[in-house]
A tleap script that builds the chain and sets N, CA, C and O, in Angstrom:
source leaprc.protein.ff14SB
mol = sequence {
  NMET PRO LEU GLN GLU ILE ASN GLU HIE ASP
  VAL PRO ILE VAL GLN THR GLY HIE GLY MET
  THR GLN TRP LEU VAL LYS SER GLU ASP GLY
  SER GLY PRO SER ILE MET ILE ARG HIE TRP
  GLY PRO ASN THR ASP ILE PRO VAL HIE ALA
  HIE PRO TYR ASN GLU MET PHE TYR VAL LEU
  GLU GLY GLU VAL ILE MET GLY ASP THR VAL
  TYR GLY PRO GLY SER CYS LEU PHE TYR PRO
  LYS GLY THR PRO TYR GLY PRO THR ARG ALA
  PRO ASN GLY CYS LYS LEU LEU ARG TYR ALA
  GLU ALA GLY ARG CASP
}
set mol.1.N position { -130.620 -44.962 -99.528 }
set mol.1.CA position { -131.227 -45.511 -98.338 }
set mol.1.C position { -132.734 -45.291 -98.425 }
set mol.1.O position { -133.175 -44.164 -98.647 }
set mol.2.N position { -133.534 -46.345 -98.254 }
set mol.2.CA position { -134.981 -46.195 -98.301 }
set mol.2.C position { -135.497 -45.482 -97.050 }
set mol.2.O position { -134.808 -45.399 -96.034 }
set mol.3.N position { -136.708 -44.978 -97.150 }
set mol.3.CA position { -137.360 -44.316 -96.018 }
set mol.3.C position { -137.436 -45.273 -94.838 }
set mol.3.O position { -137.796 -46.440 -94.992 }
set mol.4.N position { -137.096 -44.771 -93.669 }
set mol.4.CA position { -137.232 -45.549 -92.444 }
set mol.4.C position { -138.070 -44.745 -91.466 }
set mol.4.O position { -137.820 -43.559 -91.254 }
set mol.5.N position { -139.054 -45.384 -90.879 }
set mol.5.CA position { -139.894 -44.735 -89.877 }
set mol.5.C position { -139.684 -45.458 -88.551 }
set mol.5.O position { -139.941 -46.657 -88.445 }
set mol.6.N position { -139.219 -44.731 -87.547 }
set mol.6.CA position { -138.889 -45.332 -86.264 }
set mol.6.C position { -139.459 -44.469 -85.152 }
set mol.6.O position { -139.381 -43.241 -85.205 }
set mol.7.N position { -140.032 -45.116 -84.142 }
set mol.7.CA position { -140.498 -44.419 -82.957 }
set mol.7.C position { -139.576 -44.820 -81.816 }
set mol.7.O position { -139.333 -46.008 -81.608 }
set mol.8.N position { -139.065 -43.853 -81.079 }
set mol.8.CA position { -138.116 -44.176 -80.009 }
set mol.8.C position { -138.694 -45.148 -78.984 }
set mol.8.O position { -137.944 -45.880 -78.337 }
set mol.9.N position { -140.011 -45.164 -78.829 }
set mol.9.CA position { -140.641 -46.056 -77.857 }
set mol.9.C position { -140.651 -47.511 -78.321 }
set mol.9.O position { -140.945 -48.412 -77.535 }
set mol.10.N position { -140.332 -47.742 -79.590 }
set mol.10.CA position { -140.282 -49.098 -80.143 }
set mol.10.C position { -138.855 -49.639 -80.237 }
set mol.10.O position { -138.641 -50.747 -80.728 }
set mol.11.N position { -137.888 -48.862 -79.769 }
set mol.11.CA position { -136.474 -49.226 -79.914 }
set mol.11.C position { -135.891 -49.517 -78.534 }
set mol.11.O position { -136.053 -48.709 -77.620 }
set mol.12.N position { -135.214 -50.658 -78.363 }
set mol.12.CA position { -134.632 -50.961 -77.043 }
set mol.12.C position { -133.492 -50.008 -76.699 }
set mol.12.O position { -132.824 -49.459 -77.576 }
set mol.13.N position { -133.293 -49.833 -75.409 }
set mol.13.CA position { -132.158 -49.056 -74.907 }
set mol.13.C position { -131.075 -50.062 -74.527 }
set mol.13.O position { -131.320 -50.988 -73.753 }
set mol.14.N position { -129.863 -49.870 -75.084 }
set mol.14.CA position { -128.769 -50.802 -74.822 }
set mol.14.C position { -127.576 -50.078 -74.215 }
set mol.14.O position { -127.353 -48.896 -74.480 }
set mol.15.N position { -126.821 -50.787 -73.407 }
set mol.15.CA position { -125.592 -50.247 -72.819 }
set mol.15.C position { -124.550 -50.078 -73.914 }
set mol.15.O position { -124.329 -50.989 -74.713 }
set mol.16.N position { -123.916 -48.924 -73.953 }
set mol.16.CA position { -122.822 -48.675 -74.890 }
set mol.16.C position { -121.658 -48.080 -74.116 }
set mol.16.O position { -121.735 -47.928 -72.897 }
set mol.17.N position { -120.590 -47.743 -74.809 }
set mol.17.CA position { -119.373 -47.265 -74.159 }
set mol.17.C position { -119.559 -46.138 -73.175 }
set mol.17.O position { -118.926 -46.131 -72.119 }
set mol.18.N position { -120.407 -45.189 -73.492 }
set mol.18.CA position { -120.644 -44.042 -72.606 }
set mol.18.C position { -122.137 -43.895 -72.396 }
set mol.18.O position { -122.776 -43.071 -73.051 }
set mol.19.N position { -122.699 -44.675 -71.500 }
set mol.19.CA position { -124.119 -44.559 -71.205 }
set mol.19.C position { -124.961 -45.569 -71.959 }
set mol.19.O position { -124.521 -46.685 -72.239 }
set mol.20.N position { -126.173 -45.163 -72.282 }
set mol.20.CA position { -127.140 -46.025 -72.946 }
set mol.20.C position { -127.488 -45.402 -74.306 }
set mol.20.O position { -127.428 -44.187 -74.489 }
set mol.21.N position { -127.854 -46.281 -75.254 }
set mol.21.CA position { -128.149 -45.814 -76.613 }
set mol.21.C position { -129.390 -46.495 -77.146 }
set mol.21.O position { -129.612 -47.685 -76.920 }
set mol.22.N position { -130.200 -45.719 -77.861 }
set mol.22.CA position { -131.309 -46.250 -78.650 }
set mol.22.C position { -130.968 -45.969 -80.103 }
set mol.22.O position { -130.918 -44.808 -80.509 }
set mol.23.N position { -130.732 -47.004 -80.891 }
set mol.23.CA position { -130.395 -46.837 -82.303 }
set mol.23.C position { -131.672 -46.636 -83.101 }
set mol.23.O position { -132.496 -47.545 -83.198 }
set mol.24.N position { -131.839 -45.455 -83.671 }
set mol.24.CA position { -132.993 -45.185 -84.525 }
set mol.24.C position { -132.697 -45.618 -85.956 }
set mol.24.O position { -133.537 -46.232 -86.614 }
set mol.25.N position { -131.503 -45.296 -86.429 }
set mol.25.CA position { -131.021 -45.716 -87.744 }
set mol.25.C position { -129.578 -46.154 -87.561 }
set mol.25.O position { -128.759 -45.403 -87.030 }
set mol.26.N position { -129.266 -47.364 -87.998 }
set mol.26.CA position { -127.895 -47.853 -87.872 }
set mol.26.C position { -127.507 -48.548 -89.161 }
set mol.26.O position { -128.176 -49.481 -89.604 }
set mol.27.N position { -126.438 -48.094 -89.747 }
set mol.27.CA position { -125.927 -48.706 -90.966 }
set mol.27.C position { -125.178 -49.974 -90.587 }
set mol.27.O position { -124.131 -49.916 -89.941 }
set mol.28.N position { -125.714 -51.110 -90.988 }
set mol.28.CA position { -125.092 -52.378 -90.618 }
set mol.28.C position { -123.732 -52.582 -91.269 }
set mol.28.O position { -122.864 -53.246 -90.701 }
set mol.29.N position { -123.537 -52.006 -92.477 }
set mol.29.CA position { -122.244 -52.198 -93.157 }
set mol.29.C position { -121.299 -51.008 -92.978 }
set mol.29.O position { -120.209 -50.995 -93.550 }
set mol.30.N position { -121.706 -50.010 -92.193 }
set mol.30.CA position { -120.833 -48.872 -91.910 }
set mol.30.C position { -120.738 -47.838 -93.009 }
set mol.30.O position { -119.892 -46.946 -92.943 }
set mol.31.N position { -121.591 -47.934 -94.024 }
set mol.31.CA position { -121.483 -46.995 -95.140 }
set mol.31.C position { -122.495 -45.855 -95.078 }
set mol.31.O position { -122.405 -44.914 -95.866 }
set mol.32.N position { -123.441 -45.919 -94.172 }
set mol.32.CA position { -124.478 -44.899 -94.097 }
set mol.32.C position { -124.472 -44.173 -92.774 }
set mol.32.O position { -123.557 -44.345 -91.968 }
set mol.33.N position { -125.492 -43.360 -92.543 }
set mol.33.CA position { -125.553 -42.586 -91.299 }
set mol.33.C position { -126.044 -43.414 -90.123 }
set mol.33.O position { -126.676 -44.456 -90.295 }
set mol.34.N position { -125.742 -42.936 -88.940 }
set mol.34.CA position { -126.306 -43.471 -87.704 }
set mol.34.C position { -127.052 -42.338 -87.019 }
set mol.34.O position { -126.549 -41.220 -86.910 }
set mol.35.N position { -128.246 -42.642 -86.562 }
set mol.35.CA position { -129.036 -41.689 -85.784 }
set mol.35.C position { -129.437 -42.426 -84.516 }
set mol.35.O position { -129.987 -43.526 -84.566 }
set mol.36.N position { -129.156 -41.809 -83.392 }
set mol.36.CA position { -129.404 -42.485 -82.128 }
set mol.36.C position { -129.815 -41.493 -81.060 }
set mol.36.O position { -129.573 -40.292 -81.175 }
set mol.37.N position { -130.439 -42.016 -80.024 }
set mol.37.CA position { -130.696 -41.234 -78.821 }
set mol.37.C position { -129.705 -41.732 -77.782 }
set mol.37.O position { -129.660 -42.919 -77.459 }
set mol.38.N position { -128.915 -40.802 -77.266 }
set mol.38.CA position { -127.914 -41.135 -76.245 }
set mol.38.C position { -128.445 -40.695 -74.891 }
set mol.38.O position { -128.961 -39.586 -74.745 }
set mol.39.N position { -128.317 -41.561 -73.914 }
set mol.39.CA position { -128.696 -41.288 -72.531 }
set mol.39.C position { -127.402 -41.295 -71.729 }
set mol.39.O position { -126.801 -42.349 -71.519 }
set mol.40.N position { -126.979 -40.124 -71.285 }
set mol.40.CA position { -125.741 -40.015 -70.524 }
set mol.40.C position { -126.071 -39.687 -69.083 }
set mol.40.O position { -126.886 -38.806 -68.812 }
set mol.41.N position { -125.440 -40.394 -68.160 }
set mol.41.CA position { -125.668 -40.181 -66.741 }
set mol.41.C position { -124.562 -39.372 -66.095 }
set mol.41.O position { -123.654 -38.891 -66.774 }
set mol.42.N position { -124.639 -39.225 -64.790 }
set mol.42.CA position { -123.684 -38.379 -64.073 }
set mol.42.C position { -122.238 -38.855 -64.136 }
set mol.42.O position { -121.330 -38.082 -63.831 }
set mol.43.N position { -122.002 -40.098 -64.522 }
set mol.43.CA position { -120.624 -40.588 -64.625 }
set mol.43.C position { -120.012 -40.349 -66.002 }
set mol.43.O position { -118.887 -40.777 -66.263 }
set mol.44.N position { -120.728 -39.684 -66.866 }
set mol.44.CA position { -120.200 -39.409 -68.209 }
set mol.44.C position { -119.000 -38.475 -68.107 }
set mol.44.O position { -119.090 -37.384 -67.545 }
set mol.45.N position { -117.899 -38.915 -68.648 }
set mol.45.CA position { -116.676 -38.105 -68.669 }
set mol.45.C position { -115.857 -38.562 -69.875 }
set mol.45.O position { -115.037 -39.475 -69.775 }
set mol.46.N position { -116.091 -37.918 -71.001 }
set mol.46.CA position { -115.440 -38.289 -72.256 }
set mol.46.C position { -114.347 -37.257 -72.541 }
set mol.46.O position { -114.641 -36.064 -72.614 }
set mol.47.N position { -113.106 -37.684 -72.701 }
set mol.47.CA position { -112.014 -36.723 -72.929 }
set mol.47.C position { -112.136 -36.039 -74.291 }
set mol.47.O position { -112.916 -36.456 -75.147 }
set mol.48.N position { -111.356 -34.993 -74.464 }
set mol.48.CA position { -111.302 -34.302 -75.750 }
set mol.48.C position { -110.927 -35.322 -76.827 }
set mol.48.O position { -110.000 -36.114 -76.661 }
set mol.49.N position { -111.670 -35.281 -77.932 }
set mol.49.CA position { -111.410 -36.206 -79.034 }
set mol.49.C position { -111.986 -35.624 -80.330 }
set mol.49.O position { -112.669 -34.600 -80.310 }
set mol.50.N position { -111.710 -36.273 -81.429 }
set mol.50.CA position { -112.240 -35.885 -82.741 }
set mol.50.C position { -112.605 -37.158 -83.493 }
set mol.50.O position { -112.130 -38.245 -83.165 }
set mol.51.N position { -113.449 -37.011 -84.500 }
set mol.51.CA position { -113.854 -38.151 -85.324 }
set mol.51.C position { -113.556 -37.869 -86.795 }
set mol.51.O position { -113.499 -36.707 -87.198 }
set mol.52.N position { -113.367 -38.913 -87.599 }
set mol.52.CA position { -113.132 -38.724 -89.037 }
set mol.52.C position { -114.445 -38.621 -89.817 }
set mol.52.O position { -114.513 -39.026 -90.977 }
set mol.53.N position { -115.482 -38.079 -89.182 }
set mol.53.CA position { -116.793 -37.895 -89.801 }
set mol.53.C position { -117.496 -36.727 -89.116 }
set mol.53.O position { -117.143 -36.358 -87.996 }
set mol.54.N position { -118.488 -36.147 -89.786 }
set mol.54.CA position { -119.295 -35.085 -89.198 }
set mol.54.C position { -120.198 -35.675 -88.125 }
set mol.54.O position { -120.624 -36.827 -88.205 }
set mol.55.N position { -120.480 -34.850 -87.115 }
set mol.55.CA position { -121.293 -35.317 -86.001 }
set mol.55.C position { -122.165 -34.167 -85.503 }
set mol.55.O position { -121.729 -33.017 -85.457 }
set mol.56.N position { -123.406 -34.497 -85.130 }
set mol.56.CA position { -124.340 -33.501 -84.637 }
set mol.56.C position { -125.016 -34.028 -83.381 }
set mol.56.O position { -125.376 -35.203 -83.306 }
set mol.57.N position { -125.188 -33.149 -82.390 }
set mol.57.CA position { -125.937 -33.458 -81.182 }
set mol.57.C position { -127.065 -32.452 -81.041 }
set mol.57.O position { -126.880 -31.268 -81.325 }
set mol.58.N position { -128.236 -32.913 -80.603 }
set mol.58.CA position { -129.352 -32.041 -80.273 }
set mol.58.C position { -129.806 -32.436 -78.875 }
set mol.58.O position { -130.209 -33.577 -78.649 }
set mol.59.N position { -129.742 -31.492 -77.934 }
set mol.59.CA position { -130.082 -31.793 -76.543 }
set mol.59.C position { -131.601 -31.858 -76.391 }
set mol.59.O position { -132.307 -30.883 -76.649 }
set mol.60.N position { -132.090 -33.025 -75.967 }
set mol.60.CA position { -133.520 -33.235 -75.771 }
set mol.60.C position { -133.943 -32.952 -74.331 }
set mol.60.O position { -134.964 -32.306 -74.092 }
set mol.61.N position { -133.152 -33.437 -73.375 }
set mol.61.CA position { -133.456 -33.259 -71.951 }
set mol.61.C position { -132.159 -33.100 -71.166 }
set mol.61.O position { -131.121 -33.640 -71.549 }
set mol.62.N position { -132.228 -32.364 -70.077 }
set mol.62.CA position { -131.067 -32.199 -69.217 }
set mol.62.C position { -130.042 -31.247 -69.801 }
set mol.62.O position { -130.357 -30.415 -70.652 }
set mol.63.N position { -128.821 -31.381 -69.336 }
set mol.63.CA position { -127.730 -30.527 -69.800 }
set mol.63.C position { -126.496 -31.357 -70.079 }
set mol.63.O position { -126.222 -32.341 -69.392 }
set mol.64.N position { -125.752 -30.946 -71.099 }
set mol.64.CA position { -124.464 -31.549 -71.407 }
set mol.64.C position { -123.435 -30.419 -71.398 }
set mol.64.O position { -123.711 -29.306 -71.845 }
set mol.65.N position { -122.267 -30.721 -70.888 }
set mol.65.CA position { -121.179 -29.741 -70.867 }
set mol.65.C position { -120.140 -30.201 -71.877 }
set mol.65.O position { -119.578 -31.290 -71.757 }
set mol.66.N position { -119.893 -29.365 -72.865 }
set mol.66.CA position { -118.855 -29.622 -73.867 }
set mol.66.C position { -117.793 -28.550 -73.654 }
set mol.66.O position { -118.036 -27.364 -73.876 }
set mol.67.N position { -116.621 -28.981 -73.223 }
set mol.67.CA position { -115.590 -27.999 -72.879 }
set mol.67.C position { -116.026 -27.257 -71.634 }
set mol.67.O position { -116.276 -27.872 -70.597 }
set mol.68.N position { -116.120 -25.940 -71.726 }
set mol.68.CA position { -116.533 -25.114 -70.591 }
set mol.68.C position { -117.935 -24.556 -70.772 }
set mol.68.O position { -118.347 -23.687 -70.004 }
set mol.69.N position { -118.682 -25.030 -71.768 }
set mol.69.CA position { -119.998 -24.485 -72.068 }
set mol.69.C position { -121.095 -25.496 -71.740 }
set mol.69.O position { -120.999 -26.674 -72.082 }
set mol.70.N position { -122.135 -25.009 -71.070 }
set mol.70.CA position { -123.284 -25.833 -70.722 }
set mol.70.C position { -124.359 -25.639 -71.787 }
set mol.70.O position { -124.707 -24.510 -72.134 }
set mol.71.N position { -124.885 -26.762 -72.305 }
set mol.71.CA position { -125.933 -26.720 -73.317 }
set mol.71.C position { -127.169 -27.415 -72.775 }
set mol.71.O position { -127.093 -28.541 -72.283 }
set mol.72.N position { -128.310 -26.740 -72.867 }
set mol.72.CA position { -129.565 -27.287 -72.391 }
set mol.72.C position { -130.477 -27.692 -73.532 }
set mol.72.O position { -130.078 -27.645 -74.695 }
set mol.73.N position { -131.711 -28.093 -73.204 }
set mol.73.CA position { -132.667 -28.538 -74.213 }
set mol.73.C position { -132.836 -27.513 -75.343 }
set mol.73.O position { -132.948 -26.311 -75.103 }
set mol.74.N position { -132.849 -28.015 -76.556 }
set mol.74.CA position { -132.978 -27.163 -77.735 }
set mol.74.C position { -131.653 -26.768 -78.344 }
set mol.74.O position { -131.621 -26.205 -79.438 }
set mol.75.N position { -130.553 -27.050 -77.658 }
set mol.75.CA position { -129.229 -26.712 -78.196 }
set mol.75.C position { -128.836 -27.732 -79.261 }
set mol.75.O position { -129.037 -28.936 -79.094 }
set mol.76.N position { -128.275 -27.229 -80.353 }
set mol.76.CA position { -127.802 -28.086 -81.434 }
set mol.76.C position { -126.318 -27.809 -81.644 }
set mol.76.O position { -125.910 -26.659 -81.808 }
set mol.77.N position { -125.519 -28.863 -81.637 }
set mol.77.CA position { -124.072 -28.733 -81.794 }
set mol.77.C position { -123.652 -29.533 -83.012 }
set mol.77.O position { -124.036 -30.694 -83.153 }
set mol.78.N position { -122.873 -28.930 -83.889 }
set mol.78.CA position { -122.378 -29.623 -85.079 }
set mol.78.C position { -120.861 -29.552 -85.077 }
set mol.78.O position { -120.277 -28.475 -84.955 }
set mol.79.N position { -120.227 -30.720 -85.215 }
set mol.79.CA position { -118.774 -30.802 -85.255 }
set mol.79.C position { -118.352 -31.372 -86.602 }
set mol.79.O position { -118.602 -32.545 -86.881 }
set mol.80.N position { -117.707 -30.549 -87.451 }
set mol.80.CA position { -117.194 -31.083 -88.713 }
set mol.80.C position { -116.122 -32.136 -88.441 }
set mol.80.O position { -115.443 -32.093 -87.415 }
set mol.81.N position { -115.981 -33.068 -89.355 }
set mol.81.CA position { -115.003 -34.139 -89.170 }
set mol.81.C position { -113.634 -33.561 -88.857 }
set mol.81.O position { -113.219 -32.552 -89.427 }
set mol.82.N position { -112.940 -34.224 -87.939 }
set mol.82.CA position { -111.601 -33.797 -87.553 }
set mol.82.C position { -111.554 -32.697 -86.513 }
set mol.82.O position { -110.465 -32.309 -86.093 }
set mol.83.N position { -112.713 -32.172 -86.075 }
set mol.83.CA position { -112.751 -31.079 -85.103 }
set mol.83.C position { -112.722 -31.634 -83.677 }
set mol.83.O position { -113.655 -32.332 -83.277 }
set mol.84.N position { -111.677 -31.342 -82.905 }
set mol.84.CA position { -111.633 -31.809 -81.516 }
set mol.84.C position { -112.703 -31.104 -80.675 }
set mol.84.O position { -112.960 -29.913 -80.850 }
set mol.85.N position { -113.314 -31.852 -79.770 }
set mol.85.CA position { -114.266 -31.257 -78.835 }
set mol.85.C position { -114.243 -32.034 -77.519 }
set mol.85.O position { -113.782 -33.173 -77.450 }
set mol.86.N position { -114.755 -31.379 -76.482 }
set mol.86.CA position { -114.781 -31.982 -75.158 }
set mol.86.C position { -113.924 -31.177 -74.201 }
set mol.86.O position { -113.491 -30.077 -74.546 }
set mol.87.N position { -113.669 -31.690 -73.018 }
set mol.87.CA position { -114.254 -32.924 -72.511 }
set mol.87.C position { -115.775 -32.808 -72.420 }
set mol.87.O position { -116.322 -31.708 -72.341 }
set mol.88.N position { -116.440 -33.949 -72.433 }
set mol.88.CA position { -117.891 -34.013 -72.421 }
set mol.88.C position { -118.351 -34.599 -71.100 }
set mol.88.O position { -117.901 -35.666 -70.681 }
set mol.89.N position { -119.265 -33.875 -70.446 }
set mol.89.CA position { -119.780 -34.322 -69.158 }
set mol.89.C position { -121.292 -34.078 -69.093 }
set mol.89.O position { -121.823 -33.210 -69.787 }
set mol.90.N position { -121.966 -34.847 -68.258 }
set mol.90.CA position { -123.399 -34.662 -68.027 }
set mol.90.C position { -123.662 -34.912 -66.541 }
set mol.90.O position { -124.233 -35.940 -66.178 }
set mol.91.N position { -123.245 -33.972 -65.673 }
set mol.91.CA position { -123.290 -34.195 -64.220 }
set mol.91.C position { -124.661 -34.574 -63.677 }
set mol.91.O position { -124.755 -35.299 -62.687 }
set mol.92.N position { -125.722 -34.095 -64.311 }
set mol.92.CA position { -127.077 -34.408 -63.855 }
set mol.92.C position { -127.816 -35.307 -64.827 }
set mol.92.O position { -129.024 -35.507 -64.695 }
set mol.93.N position { -127.108 -35.848 -65.798 }
set mol.93.CA position { -127.720 -36.696 -66.813 }
set mol.93.C position { -128.315 -35.873 -67.946 }
set mol.93.O position { -128.694 -34.717 -67.759 }
set mol.94.N position { -128.392 -36.481 -69.118 }
set mol.94.CA position { -128.999 -35.805 -70.258 }
set mol.94.C position { -129.439 -36.834 -71.299 }
set mol.94.O position { -129.035 -37.997 -71.268 }
set mol.95.N position { -130.268 -36.370 -72.207 }
set mol.95.CA position { -130.758 -37.178 -73.317 }
set mol.95.C position { -130.525 -36.362 -74.572 }
set mol.95.O position { -130.986 -35.226 -74.680 }
set mol.96.N position { -129.796 -36.957 -75.538 }
set mol.96.CA position { -129.442 -36.240 -76.768 }
set mol.96.C position { -129.811 -37.050 -77.999 }
set mol.96.O position { -129.797 -38.281 -77.975 }
set mol.97.N position { -130.138 -36.355 -79.060 }
set mol.97.CA position { -130.238 -36.977 -80.373 }
set mol.97.C position { -128.876 -36.793 -81.024 }
set mol.97.O position { -128.341 -35.684 -81.047 }
set mol.98.N position { -128.312 -37.875 -81.554 }
set mol.98.CA position { -126.982 -37.798 -82.173 }
set mol.98.C position { -127.060 -38.333 -83.592 }
set mol.98.O position { -127.646 -39.386 -83.844 }
set mol.99.N position { -126.463 -37.595 -84.508 }
set mol.99.CA position { -126.340 -38.009 -85.903 }
set mol.99.C position { -124.853 -38.095 -86.218 }
set mol.99.O position { -124.096 -37.168 -85.931 }
set mol.100.N position { -124.443 -39.199 -86.804 }
set mol.100.CA position { -123.048 -39.358 -87.219 }
set mol.100.C position { -123.054 -39.909 -88.640 }
set mol.100.O position { -123.767 -40.868 -88.939 }
set mol.101.N position { -122.267 -39.307 -89.499 }
set mol.101.CA position { -122.171 -39.773 -90.875 }
set mol.101.C position { -121.372 -41.068 -90.961 }
set mol.101.O position { -120.615 -41.405 -90.051 }
set mol.102.N position { -121.545 -41.768 -92.034 }
set mol.102.CA position { -120.793 -42.983 -92.347 }
set mol.102.C position { -121.024 -44.103 -91.347 }
set mol.102.O position { -120.176 -44.981 -91.189 }
set mol.103.N position { -122.178 -44.077 -90.665 }
set mol.103.CA position { -122.546 -45.182 -89.794 }
set mol.103.C position { -121.713 -45.331 -88.547 }
set mol.103.O position { -121.764 -46.384 -87.910 }
set mol.104.N position { -120.957 -44.340 -88.172 }
set mol.104.CA position { -120.073 -44.453 -87.008 }
set mol.104.C position { -120.871 -44.437 -85.719 }
set mol.104.O position { -121.948 -43.845 -85.653 }
set mol.105.N position { -120.344 -45.084 -84.707 }
set mol.105.CA position { -120.968 -45.025 -83.381 }
set mol.105.C position { -119.920 -44.591 -82.390 }
set mol.105.O position { -120.209 -44.468 -81.200 }
savepdb mol mol.pdb
quit
């Protein structure tokens, strides 16, 4: 993958399954990584689930609740593929950087 330089202020925010997303890096053919900024609002309620790829979240603003633990700005969470996590909630809204391998969204 060649070097990509992206500024979040140059990327549109689009509605996705759980909130809004800004795609910083998106593999069009599904073979590479995806890096995005996720904006989750107070209606975020994602049940416990797992993915067949590694996933990382870095909390930029607000708080996200994963399971029974509250994570604030500066928190980094890494879930190896196949690891169940959640439920996921953001009662007051949050902004996260998310990295997912293999271009998954």
